[in-house]
C-alpha positions in Angstrom: -17.5 7.7 -18.6 -19.5 6.8 -21.7 -23.2 7.4 -22.2 -23.6 3.6 -22.5 -21.9 3.0 -19.2 -24.0 5.7 -17.6 -27.1 4.0 -18.9 -26.1 0.7 -17.5 -25.4 2.3 -14.1 -28.8 4.0 -14.1 -30.6 0.8 -15.0 -28.7 -1.3 -12.4 -29.3 1.2 -9.6 -33.0 1.4 -10.5 -33.2 -2.5 -10.7 -31.3 -3.3 -7.5 -32.4 -0.5 -5.2 -36.0 0.4 -4.1 -35.6 4.1 -4.8 -38.4 6.6 -4.8 -36.7 8.6 -7.6 -35.5 6.8 -10.6 -31.9 7.4 -12.0 -31.2 8.4 -15.6 -28.1 8.3 -17.7 -28.1 12.1 -17.7 -28.2 12.2 -13.9 -25.3 9.7 -13.7 -23.3 11.6 -16.3 -23.8 14.9 -14.4 -22.2 13.3 -11.3 -19.9 11.0 -13.1 -16.9 11.8 -10.9 -18.7 10.3 -7.9 -19.0 6.8 -9.4 -16.7 3.8 -9.1 -17.4 0.9 -11.5 -16.2 -2.6 -12.3 -16.5 -3.4 -15.9 -16.1 -6.7 -17.8 -15.4 -5.4 -21.3 -18.3 -3.0 -21.9 -20.6 -4.8 -19.4 -21.2 -3.2 -16.0 -20.4 -5.7 -13.2 -20.9 -3.4 -10.2 -21.1 0.3 -9.3 -21.3 2.6 -6.3 -21.5 6.3 -5.7 -18.9 7.8 -3.3 -19.5 11.5 -2.8 -17.9 14.0 -0.5 -20.5 15.7 1.8 -18.2 17.4 4.3 -14.5 18.1 4.3 -14.1 15.0 6.6 -16.9 12.8 5.3 -18.0 10.9 2.3 -21.2 9.0 1.7 -21.5 5.8 -0.2 -24.8 5.3 -2.1 -26.4 2.5 -4.1 -23.8 -0.2 -4.0 -25.1 -2.4 -6.8 -23.9 -5.7 -8.4 -25.2 -6.9 -11.6 -27.3 -10.1 -11.0 -25.1 -12.0 -13.5 -22.1 -11.6 -11.2 -23.9 -12.3 -8.0 -21.9 -14.4 -5.5 -18.5 -13.6 -7.0 -17.2 -11.2 -4.3 -18.1 -8.1 -6.3 -19.9 -6.4 -3.5 -16.8 -6.2 -1.2 -14.7 -5.3 -4.2 -16.9 -2.3 -5.3 -17.2 -1.2 -1.6 -13.3 -1.1 -1.3 -13.1 1.0 -4.4 -15.6 3.5 -3.0 -13.6 3.6 0.2 -10.4 4.2 -1.6 -12.0 7.0 -3.5 -13.1 8.6 -0.2 -9.6 8.2 1.3 -8.1 9.9 -1.7 -10.6 12.8 -1.2 -9.3 13.2 2.5 -12.4 11.7 4.1 -12.0 10.7 7.8 -15.3 8.8 8.0 -17.6 7.2 5.5 -21.3 6.8 5.9 -24.2 5.1 4.2 -27.9 4.7 4.7 -29.6 1.2 4.4 -33.3 0.3 4.6 -33.8 -1.9 7.7 -35.2 -4.7 5.6 -32.1 -4.8 3.2 -30.4 -7.8 4.9 -27.8 -8.3 2.2 -26.5 -4.7 2.3 -26.5 -4.8 6.2 -24.4 -7.9 6.1 -22.0 -6.4 3.4 -21.4 -3.2 5.3 -21.2 -4.9 8.7 -18.7 -7.5 7.4 -16.5 -4.6 6.1 -16.2 -2.7 9.4 -19.2 -0.4 9.3 -21.2 0.1 12.5 -24.9 0.9 12.7 -24.8 4.3 14.5 -28.4 5.6 14.1 -31.8 4.9 12.6 -34.7 7.0 11.4 -38.0 6.8 9.7 -38.4 8.3 6.3 -42.0 9.5 6.0 -41.8 9.9 2.3 -40.7 6.3 1.4 -42.3 4.9 4.7 -39.0 3.0 5.4 -37.0 2.7 8.5 -33.4 3.6 7.6 -30.2 2.6 9.3 -27.2 4.8 9.3 -23.8 2.9 9.0 -20.5 4.5 9.5 -16.8 3.5 9.3 -13.7 5.4 10.4 -11.3 5.6 7.5 -8.4 6.9 9.7 -7.3 6.3 13.2 -7.7 9.4 15.4 -3.9 9.6 15.6 -3.4 9.8 11.9 -2.6 13.1 10.3 
């Protein structure tokens, strides 16, 4: 990943997500192996972070689509790339958290087989957060 791409990822994540801590290109570069991206030449179209958190579980964070490419099916496309990455890492389930007022993300994840399995209140951000989860493998898969 180039410094330019990392900068675009940080800017897109900061723009599209209401985060309490801002991303920097250095942070993105330090975790570069966690990211999946779609590029149009050198321009960032979409990105997501897919990181292993347990031997059986990955977490998807900050699925973000460049406003210029909105409505072109890039959300489901980047989500599929993040899921493929998790599968290659051996994850059995994949999980994400979504603010309860983020209707677009709720629709995206729900339409792609994720179920809302829990909710909690984050006192730091003062947001109610939904936990969505998807099984990547059937229980009979080896």
